[in-house]
ZAMI-470705 format. One record per residue (C-alpha): residue in one letter; y, x, z. Coordinates in pm, whole numbers, plus 50000, padded with zeros to 5 digits. Each point is the difference from the previous one (the first is absolute). Example, Ala and Ser with C-alpha at 12.3 -4.5 7.8 and 13.67 -1.06 7.14 Angstrom:
<pts>
A495505123050780
S503445013749934
</pts>
This chain:
<pts>
M861460507463394
T503485013949928
Q502784987350076
S501134993249610
K497224985249990
F499954981650271
T503504984549918
Q498964997149626
A497064977550178
N502154983150219
E502874989649716
K496424985949806
I498654976650298
G503814993950101
K501585007750353
Y501504968550114
R496824994750344
W503285024650094
T503004987849998
I498114975650254
C498875028350206
A503595011650016
L501064964950164
V497215003350247
F501595039550044
F503134986650105
A498824965950194
T497795026650207
T503525020650061
V501614978950085
N497474982350244
Y500305037150205
L503065007349967
D500594963950167
R497645004550307
Q501185041150042
V503474992950118
I499014994150326
S498275030050086
I503465024649882
L502554978350177
K497385003150337
N501915021250200
E503354980849870
L497964965750158
D499305019950308
S503985008250086
E501494970549853
L497854967350165
G497525025150195
I496764995249823
G497565030050140
E496665012649898
A498274968150175
E502114973749819
Y499905017249715
S496205001049990
Y499914966550077
I502474990149712
V497385022249731
S497524978250165
A501294967249947
F500415015049629
Q496795008250033
F498384972250120
S502024978849789
Y498975021849684
A496554993750081
I499974959850014
G502055000849663
M497385022049798
L497454976250046
L502574966649915
M501435022549729
G497245008349835
R498874966349990
F502904987649914
I500025022649688
D496954996049890
W500804960150055
L503145001549863
G499825025749725
T501255031749982
K503694992449811
L501124976350281
G498015012450236
Y501825031550009
A503024990849919
W500184976050328
A498835027050179
F502985023549853
V502494971550113
G498775000350337
W500085036650111
S503045004149872
L501664971550182
A497815014050327
A501875035550020
I503894982849948
G498754982350293
H499475030650231
A504215002449978
F499944972650238
A497785009450219
R501835016350345
G496625012050199
P496475004849985
L498844960450007
G502344994249688
F498925034049836
G496534988750052
V500364965849880
A501845014349676
R496945029349949
S497494971050077
F501444976249700
L500085037049790
G496685006250072
I498574967649861
T501714997449733
E499405034749864
A496775000150042
G500104983249679
N500775026149794
F496645022149960
P497604969749987
A502844991749687
A499865037149888
I495955004149996
K499284964849864
T502635011049725
I498795034549960
A496474981249939
E501074978349775
W501695023249777
F497785031649951
P496965007449964
K498175016750243
K500085031549860
E503865005050087
R500274974150301
A500035035950253
L502415017349770
A501944964049951
T500354990350394
G500365043050091
I503594997649812
F500754960850140
N498875010550365
S502515036849928
G503004970050087
T498924999950310
N500845038150030
V503144994149772
G501184971250269
A499655024550268
I502105028949866
L502654976649872
A500064982050358
P501485034750213
I502365008949704
L501834961849904
V499444986750375
P501975025350247
L502824997349697
I499914968050060
Y500225001550430
I502575028149960
Q502024975949770
W500244964550151
G496664999050260
W496654994650088
Q500324959449878
M501295012649642
A496735025149971
F498054969450024
I501614972249846
L501175025549637
V496295015650010
G498584960250059
A501974994149649
I499175025649847
G496604981649893
L501564971349894
V500795015449616
W496175006949957
L499264960049964
I502104997049727
F497525026049771
W496934989850165
F500424961949874
I501455017849617
F496435022349958
Y497374988950239
E496954970949846
I496905004550036
P498475013349719
E498494977849812
K503564976449963
Q502015032249950
A501735001749662
R501215036550035
L496545013449987
G498045008249695
K496674993349918
A498855035950007
E500785009050346
M499064962650123
E496165005949860
Y500035036350189
I501384982450311
L496974975550000
S497275031849849
D498075001950366
Q501454969650170
E497574980250091
E499814962349947
E502174981050228
T499364969550260
K502514972150064
E498144989350321
K502454998550312
I497715030350219
P500104989150388
W500815031650287
L496664994850167
T498205005249669
L501855033549940
L499365014250324
K495854994849918
Y500795030449833
K499485033350098
Q502905010149726
T502244981750230
W499005019750303
A500235034849841
F503384993749837
F501154981550382
A498635029850231
G501935028849766
K503244980550003
F499514997050352
F499715036350058
T502735012449777
D502484973449936
P501115009450376
I500225035949921
W502914991349677
W502444973550286
F500075031250247
Y501615019549715
L502384978549890
F501054987550322
W499845027750235
I500715031549757
P503494995750064
G499704993550347
W497895036050033
L502805020949792
R502284987550248
D497945010450338
T498735028449865
R501795012349815
G503304985350072
I501514986349651
D501914978649988
I500924968549757
K502015020549742
G496775026650056
L497374980549910
M500574991749637
L498615033849848
P496605000150218
L499904969949984
A500695003849577
V497165026450029
I497484987150191
Y500144966449762
T500465015049583
S497245016850121
T498294968750043
T500654985649641
V497675030849889
G497364997650196
S500374955949933
I499575005349636
F497895036050024
G497214980850238
G499984964149749
W499925027349722
L497405016850088
S496894974950078
S501414986749579
F499295036049895
L496605000750135
I499154968949921
K501315009249631
K497825031250041
G496734973850005
W499744997250371
P499434966850152
V502374981950155
Y498755000750319
K499545036350032
A503265009249903
R501404973250205
T498215014750315
G500475031249904
A503825007249936
M500274980950320
L497605028150173
L502695027249889
F502524981850118
A498724992150346
V499975036850058
M503055010549832
V501654975650339
T498055022750219
P502385021750058
I502844979450136
M498135009350340
F501555032750084
V503634993149833
Q501055011950393
A497695023750050
D502185039050084
G500485012749708
I501074970149776
G504015003249869
Y502204971849989
W499235001749579
G496355004250087
A499984967750224
I501784982749694
A497415013749733
I496644991950229
I501454959450053
S501115003449586
L495895008349870
A498704969750304
A502514976349876
S499175012549657
S496264997050052
H500544963650153
Q501724983049720
A496895021549760
W498154983350220
S501604967349964
A500074997949665
N496684998549987
I498474977650269
F502484975049873
T497505003349663
T497104995550181
V500534965850047
S500044990949655
D496965020449904
M498454979850214
F501254967349972
P500994975249686
K503494999350021
K500384959750076
A498825014150370
V502245039349976
A502994987250183
S497774980550296
V498545029450028
V503095023649998
G500974975750272
I497345002650212
G499945039350011
G503605001050052
F500074975050322
A497155025950100
G502465033149926
S502814978050210
V497904990350292
G499325042450031
G503965007049931
I500844970150322
L497085022950178
V501355037049897
A503474987750032
L499524989250376
L498565027650074
A502475023649866
G502694980650172
Q498205004450327
I498865035949972
L503945008849878
E501634978750273
I497445020350272
T500125028949840
K504015002549964
A500684993550371
A497755026150064
G502405021049799
N496995011849745
V500314978649750
E498445020749726
T496565001250216
G500494954549915
Y500545012449617
T496525026850016
T497764972450083
L501484976949717
F499865027049735
I496375008350125
I499144961349970
S501594996449670
G498675029949848
S495664987750091
A500774964149901
Y498815009149620
I497185018849982
L498244967050278
A501794974049703
W498085019049763
I496885001550213
L500244965550064
M500314987249668
N497085019249866
I497624989950259
I500854959749932
A500304996349652
P498635036449825
K499884995449690
M503124970249973
K497984979249749
R501754969349843
V499974968950206
E498784971049802
L501704964550076
</pts>
């Protein structure tokens, strides 16, 4: 279909669902902007408050532990309360938690603030995936997921631009306060524009029929966790998130440190390389969602489109194992990291969509929460491992070896995850609850 025909078809059907996608995109942008502030200020917090590598890894682990617990709690909370109110409460919670970092005075205070941030930020993805499942037919879900998931990259781009400017002008406390307060504006637009399709007066009949065109009849029963854990599809998603989410956490929380430790970049110099890395991930996220959606429209079975796209992106991550090889210059290294990070986001757009492929809408947020829990547990292990490896190699004057080890782990995780997912749930069959 040409672009003009696509535009005509979209206008005939209606496009209010893309307004909803935009709301979720901006929520995800704020979500990642808030969590990224601490990695940008890592060295400044070390010099001002004595937070070294080990203490930093404990703070990151506190966030990930609470995020893991929050994923289980918030997924159920959103399934119970509904998308509109559940998303709003989560948003208020993480904005206040982000502001609370300004009042920390040491590792313990930051650990407490990060814990509250982790629990509340965990509401974003269960609510976002549930929103997409409510508002989009299967053939568009991966694309819509890729678009809203690119908000993670926009947040990561904005952080190295805004945070240094605020820090230089007003200090580290105001960086947390101002960035945390930005997101509260989103709530106004959420309450104005969001409602489930059946209750949304702005939604035309043609678009409503299109949204419901390939969706199964929805059950209203409450679905216990133990019931969900009986299905191999839940464990496939669990495995995929356990092995790949920690790599994204590593990029977020340690790439700024890698630039400083191995390339001598100061806080002002972080803006350009991080902007390049996360701009590329925006492209990867949208392309990843588009690719499997395109294959489905071409007649591929849904599971083949998802797994085929995910295999491609798993392979594209592997060059990061060689990012510190001899002959790889500064911008060559940035290009390799950009490819790996963008491939992760393309992978992420598809793995999230497998949940709504395999489960009815009523269970989507809960299953996403279970997978998010798995990813956070893996993230805790990688954070503690990274802290110890870098502490030891820094003390030995050979920090490059520490980062090389972590990059090798990063490059191999996706292939392993893909293999396990296809062993556990080969054809991603639809669960009948």
